[in-house]
C-alpha positions as CSV (number, residue, x, y, z in Angstrom):
1,M,19.4,-2.8,38.7
2,N,19.4,-3.0,34.9
3,P,18.2,-6.5,34.2
4,I,19.7,-6.6,30.7
5,I,23.2,-5.7,32.0
6,Y,23.0,-8.0,35.0
7,F,21.6,-11.1,33.3
8,G,23.6,-10.4,30.1
9,D,26.8,-10.3,32.1
10,L,25.8,-13.5,34.0
11,L,25.0,-15.3,30.7
12,S,28.3,-14.1,29.2
13,A,30.2,-15.7,32.1
14,K,28.3,-19.0,31.6
15,I,29.0,-19.2,27.9
16,N,32.5,-17.7,28.0
17,K,31.7,-14.8,25.7
18,D,32.1,-11.0,25.8
19,K,29.6,-9.1,28.0
20,N,28.1,-7.5,24.9
21,V,27.2,-10.9,23.5
22,G,25.4,-12.0,26.6
23,Q,23.4,-8.7,26.8
24,G,22.6,-8.9,23.1
25,L,21.3,-12.5,23.4
26,I,19.1,-11.5,26.3
27,L,17.7,-8.5,24.3
28,Y,17.0,-10.6,21.3
29,A,15.4,-13.4,23.3
30,I,13.1,-10.8,24.9
31,Q,12.2,-9.4,21.5
32,D,11.6,-12.9,20.2
33,E,9.3,-13.7,23.1
34,V,7.2,-10.5,23.4
35,G,8.0,-8.5,20.3
36,N,9.6,-5.5,22.0
37,I,11.8,-4.5,25.0
38,D,9.5,-1.8,26.3
39,T,8.3,-3.7,29.3
40,I,10.8,-6.0,30.9
41,N,9.5,-7.6,34.1
42,F,9.9,-10.9,36.0
43,D,7.4,-12.8,33.8
44,V,8.8,-11.6,30.5
45,L,12.4,-12.5,31.6
46,K,11.3,-15.9,32.9
47,R,9.5,-16.8,29.7
48,S,12.4,-15.5,27.6
49,F,15.0,-17.6,29.6
50,Q,12.8,-20.7,29.3
51,N,12.0,-20.4,25.6
52,S,13.7,-17.9,23.3
53,L,17.0,-17.8,25.0
54,K,17.5,-21.6,24.5
55,S,16.8,-21.1,20.8
56,R,19.2,-18.2,20.6
57,L,21.9,-20.2,22.4
58,E,21.5,-23.2,20.1
59,K,21.8,-20.9,17.0
60,V,25.2,-19.7,18.2
61,G,26.4,-23.3,19.0
62,V,26.2,-23.2,22.8
63,R,25.8,-26.6,24.5
64,N,23.8,-27.4,27.6
65,T,21.1,-24.9,26.8
66,N,18.7,-26.5,29.2
67,N,21.1,-26.2,32.1
68,I,21.9,-22.6,31.3
69,S,18.3,-21.7,31.0
70,D,17.5,-23.4,34.3
71,E,20.4,-21.5,36.0
72,M,19.2,-18.2,34.5
73,V,15.7,-18.8,35.9
74,K,17.1,-19.7,39.3
75,E,19.1,-16.5,39.4
76,L,16.1,-14.5,38.3
77,I,14.0,-16.0,41.1
78,N,16.8,-15.2,43.6
79,K,17.0,-11.6,42.4
80,Q,13.2,-11.1,42.0
81,S,12.9,-8.6,44.8
82,L,15.7,-6.4,43.4
83,L,14.2,-6.5,39.9
84,T,10.8,-5.5,41.4
85,M,12.3,-2.6,43.4
86,S,14.3,-1.3,40.4
87,A,11.0,-1.1,38.4
88,V,9.4,1.2,40.9
C-alpha cells in the first residue's frame, strides 16, 4: 500500500478535488511537518494529518478542516496494520 496514493485519494474524495490534488496536499503536509518524504510512517502521517494538513487545507479554502483531519487520522488508525506491513 502506497500511503501517499491511498490517503491522497481519500482526501481528494473528501474535498471534491482531483486525486493529484489530494496526493500533493499529503506530500506537502509531510514535508511541512518533517522536512522530507524519505521516511513515511504512522507517526509522521498522524502528525501531518493533525497539524500541517489542516494548514494546507485552509490555504486552499477548504472548510471543516478539523473534521477532515479527524477523519484522516481515524482512517490511518484503521489501516495501521496495512501501512506497517507495506513498510516491511
